[in-house]
N, C-alpha and C positions, 0 to 999 in steps of 0.2 A: 565582263563589260558589254558583250553582245546581248546577253539576257537582260541586263539592266536597261540598256537603250530600248529594247523591245517593249518592256513593261512600261517605260515612261511614255512611249508612243501610244500604247494602248490606253493609258490614263488620259492622254490628250484627247483621243477620240471620244472617250466617255464625257469629258468636260465639254467638248464642243457640242455634244448632243443635248446638253442641258439637263438639269436635275429637278425640273419643276414637277408639281403634283400631277397625278394622272387625271385626265379629264373624265368626267362622268357623262359627257354628252353622248347621245346615241344618234345614229343615222339610219335611215330606212334600209338602204341596200349597201352591200359591200362593194368595194371597187373591183371592177373586172380587170384582171391582169393576165398577160401571157408572158411566159418565159421560154427560152429555147430548150433547156435541159432540166432534168429532175433536180440536180443539186441546187440550181437557182431557186426552184420552187420551195425547197426546204428553207433557204435563207429568207425569202420573201414571206413565207408563211410564219416564220418565227418572229419577224418584225411586225407584220400586219395582223397576224392571228385572224380573228373572226371579222376583221374589217376588210379583208381581201378575199376574192374568189379567184384562185390561181389555176390556169390551164397550162399544160406543157406541150410544146410543139413537137419535139422529137420523141416519138413513142418508144416504150421500153423495148430493148433488143435491137433498135435501129442504129445505124452508123450516122452520127450527126454531121460528119464531114460531107456526106453525099445525100442527106435526107431531102425528100420531096414532100412538102406539106399536102395533106389530103384536102379535097374540096370542102368537106365539112369544117375543117380547121380554118380554111380561108374565110368561110362564112362567119365563123365565130370571131375571127380577128377583125372583121368589119364592124363588130359591136364592142370591141375592147377599148378600154381607156388608156392603159399603159402597156407597152411592150418593153421588157427588160432584155436587151441583147447582151451577148458575151464575147462576140468576135469570132465565132466559128464561120468557116468558109461560106456555107450556103446563105448566110445572112446577107452577104454582100449582093447576092443575086436576087434575093427575095424581099428584103426590107423595103426597097423602093416600091415594089408592087403592092406590098401590104399597106404601106403608108398611103398610096394612091387610092386604095379601096376605102380608107377611113381617114379623112382629113383631120379628124379630131383626135387621132391616135398620138399619144406622146411616146416617142421612142427614146428610151434611156439606155445609154451605152455604159454598162457596168464595168467595162474594161477601160474606160477613159483614164488616161494618165498612168496606166499600169505598164511598166516595162515588161515586155515579153522576150523571152530568150528563143534563139533559133531551135526549131523542133527537129532534132536529129538524135539518132539512137546510139551514137558512139559504138559502132561495131563493124566488123569485118571489112576493113579496107576503105572505109568511107573517107573520101578526100577532104582536105581542109577547105577547098573551094566549094565543094558541095555543101559542107556544113555551114559555111558562111552565107550561102544562098538559101538555106532551109527556110521553110515557112515559119513565121513566128508562132510559138507554141501557144495555143488558145486555152490550155488546161489550167487556167489560173485559179480555178475553184479547188484545186488539190493542194493549195498552200494556204494554211490558216491566216498568216499575216496578210495575204492578198485578199482573202475572203473578207477580212475586216474592212479593207478599202472598198470593196464592192458593197458591203453592208451599209457603209456610210452613204454611198450614192443612192442605194435603194431607200434608205431612211428619208433622205431629202426629197426624193420624188414622191413618196407616199405622203409626207407632210405637206408638200405643195398641192397635191391633188385633194387632200382631205384635211385642211388646216384645223377644223374643229377637234380633231383627234391627234394633234401633233404631239401632245404630252404622252398619250398612250403609246404611240409609235416610239417615242424616245425611251420610255421605260422598257419596252420590249427589246429595243436595240441594245440598251445597256446590259440587259440580261444575256443577250446573245453574245455580245463582245466578251463578257466574262467567261462564257463557255468556251469561246475561241482561245482566250488566254490560257485556260486550263488545258485544252487540247494541245496547243503549241508547247506548253511546258512539259506535258507528258511525252510528246514525241521527241523533244530535245533530250529528255532524260534518257531515252533509249539510244538515240543516235550519237549523243555525246560520248557514250561508252565505246563506240566503234566508228570514230571519225573517218570519213572517206570510204566507208563500206560500199561495196558494189552489190547491185541486185539486178536480176535478169527478168525482163518482161517480154511479152510478144510484141505488142504495139507500143511505140514510144510515147505513151500518154503521160509519163511520170517525170519528165525532165524538169518541170518547174518545181515539183515536189522534191526532187533530188537536189536541185540548186538551193532550195530553202534550207535543207538540213545537211548540206555538205556531203551528199552521197554521189554515187556514180551509177547512172542508169545504163544498162547494156540491153539494147533492143534486138530481138530476133528478126523482126520485120521492119524495113524502112522503105519509104516511097511506095507503100502499098504492095510490096512484093515480098513473098516468102524467100528465105535464103536458098541458094543453090547448094549442091553437095559440098563443094569446097568451103563455102561460107559456113555451112553447118558444122563442119569439122573444126573450123577456127573458133566458132562459138563454144563448142564443147571444150576446146583447149582453154579458152578464156574463163569459162565457168569453173573449171578445175583450178586454174591459176588463182582465182579469187575465192576459192573454197565456197562457192555458191551451192546451197543445198535445196533451194526452192526456186522454181520458175513460175512467175506470175502470169496468168492469162486473164482475158476479160471476155464476157459473154458475146460480144459483138464480132469476135474474130475466131478463126480456126485455131485449134490447139495441137494440130498434128506435129509441127516442128518442135513445139515446146515439149511435147511428150517424148519425142526422140532424144532431145537433149537431156531431159530429166532421167531417162532410162540409162543413158550413157554415163551420167555422173552419179548414179545411185541416189538421185534426189526425188523430189515430189513436185507435182503441178498443183498450184493453188489458184483458185479463181478469185479475183478482186475486180469489182466493177466501179470504174471511175465515174460512171453515169448513174450510180445508185442514188435514190432519194436520201438515204442515210450515208452520205459520202464520208462523214466523219468516222463512222464505224469502219469503213473500208481502209482509211488511213491507219486507224488503230490496228487493223488486221495485219497490214503489211509490217507495221512496227513490231507487233507481237511475234510474227514469224521470223523477222530478222533478229530480234532480241534473243529468241530461243536458239537460233543458229549460232549466235555469237558467244553462247555460254559454253 
């Protein structure tokens, strides 16, 4: 029933986009667009293709939670037509300044109307009060169904900015949605075989992903702090309890604690990057490792 409802919703998105013929009109210049992180650039590029010139604000390897835009980026933003935000912390402090530099800039909140879950890692003694007060998890691009919602917002913004090519954007959007349906189907095929499976990560980036597929995220680090010795011992115990064989880390953070845990459980450390341009491949990578562990 859950799968049937999901595909019906996907079909509705496709129908909303319209199935008209692709326009043959050409424009002199692509639309200048800024996004916060690389996964957004991937989505915008697939919908806009050669009609958009996309720049990414958070540079590779940087932590988007604390990123400070470079002067050259601020100068480029002053000439940008659309900024696609996603709800990461630093946007609240910077978007006002960015908008003041460019009164013609259209800020599009791709996270609008998307329910975000509290960002907590479920680990070593975290209190219910702390969990309830946790910052809303901004990692909504790690859930294909939520990416479809963001894609719809991106489509509407591009069509409004460049109406002569609205049918082209619509066709690209439909192709992208179908790819997301396939990705979601493949992930569910893996995780439906191991409902409620636990997986361990260093930074709690994967809570929304876990919620989408009925998994349990166990984070090594929460609140920006590595675990203390007693907490590390508890994490090792929990990893053994859930028969976890892989500890996932990401390039933006230290791997020391993860490697200690992996050594203690006789497991492996695997790098997955939630900020990769090919974010879909990273989701498949996690699924592949968990599927192998479950056999």
